[in-house]
C-alpha positions in Angstrom: 138.3 93.9 187.2 141.6 94.0 188.9 144.7 95.8 187.4 148.4 94.7 187.7 151.5 96.8 186.7 154.9 95.3 186.1 157.9 97.2 184.4 155.6 100.0 183.1 153.1 97.7 181.4 149.5 97.3 182.8 147.3 94.1 182.7 143.7 93.5 183.3 143.3 90.3 185.7 140.0 88.4 185.8 139.0 85.0 187.2 138.1 82.4 184.4 135.8 79.9 186.3 135.9 77.4 183.4 139.6 77.0 183.7 139.8 77.8 187.5 142.5 80.1 186.7 143.3 83.8 186.7 143.8 85.2 183.4 145.6 88.5 182.5 145.8 90.5 179.5 148.6 93.0 178.9 147.2 96.4 177.9 148.1 98.9 175.3 150.2 96.7 173.2 150.5 96.3 169.4 149.2 92.8 169.6 147.9 90.4 172.1 149.8 89.0 175.2 147.8 87.3 177.8 148.9 84.9 180.7 147.3 82.5 183.5 148.1 81.5 187.0 146.6 79.8 189.9 147.7 82.5 192.4 149.2 86.1 192.7 152.7 84.6 192.8 152.4 82.5 189.5 150.3 85.2 187.8 153.2 87.7 188.5 155.8 85.3 187.0 153.5 84.4 184.0 152.8 88.3 183.5 156.7 88.7 183.2 157.3 85.7 181.1 154.6 86.8 178.6 155.8 90.2 178.5 159.4 89.2 177.9 158.3 86.8 174.9 156.2 89.7 173.4 159.0 92.2 173.7 161.4 89.8 172.1 159.1 89.2 169.1 158.7 92.9 168.7 162.4 93.6 168.7 163.0 90.7 166.2 160.3 91.9 163.8 161.2 95.7 164.5 157.7 96.5 165.6 157.1 99.1 168.5 155.6 97.2 171.4 153.2 99.8 172.6 150.2 101.0 170.6 150.6 104.9 169.8 147.8 107.1 170.6 147.1 110.3 168.7 145.6 112.2 171.7 142.3 112.6 170.1 139.0 110.7 170.3 135.3 111.3 169.6 133.0 111.3 172.5 129.3 111.1 172.1 127.2 112.3 175.0 123.5 113.5 175.5 122.6 117.0 174.6 121.8 117.4 178.2 125.0 116.5 179.5 126.8 118.6 176.6 124.8 121.6 178.0 125.7 120.8 181.5 129.4 120.5 180.5 129.2 123.7 178.5 127.9 125.7 181.4 130.2 124.3 184.0 133.1 125.1 181.7 131.9 128.5 181.2 131.4 129.1 184.8 134.9 128.2 185.5 136.2 130.3 182.7 137.6 127.1 181.0 136.9 125.3 177.7 134.9 122.1 177.4 137.9 120.2 176.6 139.9 121.5 179.6 137.2 120.6 181.8 136.8 117.0 180.3 140.5 116.5 180.6 140.4 117.2 184.3 137.6 114.9 184.8 139.1 112.1 182.8 142.6 112.5 184.5 140.9 112.3 187.9 139.2 109.0 186.7 142.1 107.3 185.6 144.5 108.6 188.4 142.6 106.9 191.3 
């Protein structure tokens, strides 16, 4: 999976062998917006067009284009991983939440 970012919006890019085209899906929206292209230049242009159309429709309908996130989510892990996480957090003098946030931040930043 490849990611592309334009104007602060991210898209997941994948190859569609049935169409023999690259397909992009703009992420984090209050709806769906995708685009297709044969090569990177065409894909970039179609990304911009698809985003512009999506934003225009949102403005027309007074809809916030980006999905809003609460900052909370449930995570199910094994009891063994939970114990390891709790011990690691305690050893570092941190909460499990702080340690997990650091690990998640490192994962998405890279």
